[in-house]
N, C-alpha and C positions, 0 to 999 in steps of 0.2 A: 974516367971510366973504364970500366974492366970487363977487357975482352973474352970469355972462355969457347971452346970449342968442347964441341959432346961428341958425343961415340959417330956420331950421323957427319963429323964433318960439317956441323952448320953453326954458323956463330950463336952467343949468347950473354947479353948485356946484360949488364947489371948496373944500372943507371936508376939510380930513387924516381927521379924525375919521372922516368917512361912507366911506373914501377904501375900494372892494373890491379884495382882491386880486387878481390877476391871470390868466390861464391860461398854462402855457405857451409856446402862441399868440399870447397877449395881447402878454407882455410881451414875445416878439424883433423882434411887430412894434410896437411901442412904443419899441424901440428904436431900428430903424429913424424914429419920428415922430423921437424926439428927434434922434438922430444930422442929419435932412436939417430941424430946425427948422421948417419949413412946406413939405408937395408936394403930390401925387397919390397915388393908390394904387399908379401905375403908378412913380414912383419910390419907396416903398416898395418892390415887389416886387423892384424892383433890387437895397436892400439888403439881401436875408431870403436865409439860406442856407439851404436846403435846396431851392431853388426851388419857392415854394409857387405852384397858381393864381391868373394875378393873380380868378379869383374870390371864393376859398379867402380873400384878401388884402380884399378891397373889405367882405366881408360881415365878418368881422376887426374892420376900419375899422369899417362901419356901429355895431356891437355896443359897442367904443371909444366913440363917439360919445355911443350912449344910456346910458350909465357914467356921465358925465359926464369922460367922461379928453382926448377933443378934439375941435374945433368944427370947424367946417367955412360957405367963403364958395363962393357960385360966381361964377365966374370962367369968360366964353362959355357952352360947358355943359359944362365940368369942374369939379368940386368940387372944391378947392383947401384942405384940411386940417392945423392946426395944436395943439399939444397944447396944453392945460388945465393941465394936471399936470405941474409939472418932474419929471424925471428920480429929483432932488435930494430931492424931496418923496417922491416913491415910494418912495427907499431909504430915507428917514430910516423913515416910515411900521415897511414893511413890517420892514428892519432889527432898529429897537427887535424885534422883536414876537420876530421868532423868536433874538434874545440873553432876552429874558423865557418866552418859555416852549420855550424848550428848554437854556437857559443859565442859567434857574433866574434871569435878571438881573443876572449876572453878566459883563461882558467878560474878565475876566482866565475865567474861564474858557470860553470862546467862545477866543480865543486859547490854551488849554492845549489843546480840539478840535482842533486844526488844524498842534500841535505835534507830537502826539499821532499822527495819519495820516497824519503824515508831509509834508503838506499847507501848512506853512510851513517856510525852511528858517532856517538858526540866519543866516546872511544878511541872510532879509526881516525876520526877527527884530529883530536892531539898528537895521536900518534904521526901522524901524519905533520900537522903543526912542529914538531919535536925531529921530525926527520931533515926539515926547510933548515930551523933552527942550528941545529948539528951538522950545516952546509955551509955556512957563514962566516 
């Protein structure tokens, strides 16, 4: 477990086991943060689809900081935010839960579901097979 200090001198824990699932709005905001790497609320507002008001994004950013997903640093009179949790860590934690909770811990069942729902084409499935075979 890594422990970070944020600018308010409170602990931020990076611990995948304790990671809290984000709301859709928080996930959308984190995607903007991950794409930027580090930035201000204004920079994140510009990346978020749906034209959320600045105050809404600012509030969401503060919530993400409280949850330990972001850390902030005061630069001049503006806060600069950067992710504490990487996109890969978040995906690993919650995609694993989706497979476990909805597909009886079977990635085969997950792929089968997407094929049955016509969300995965034969061409895409062949690409996945090639990727798997390449890893062997």
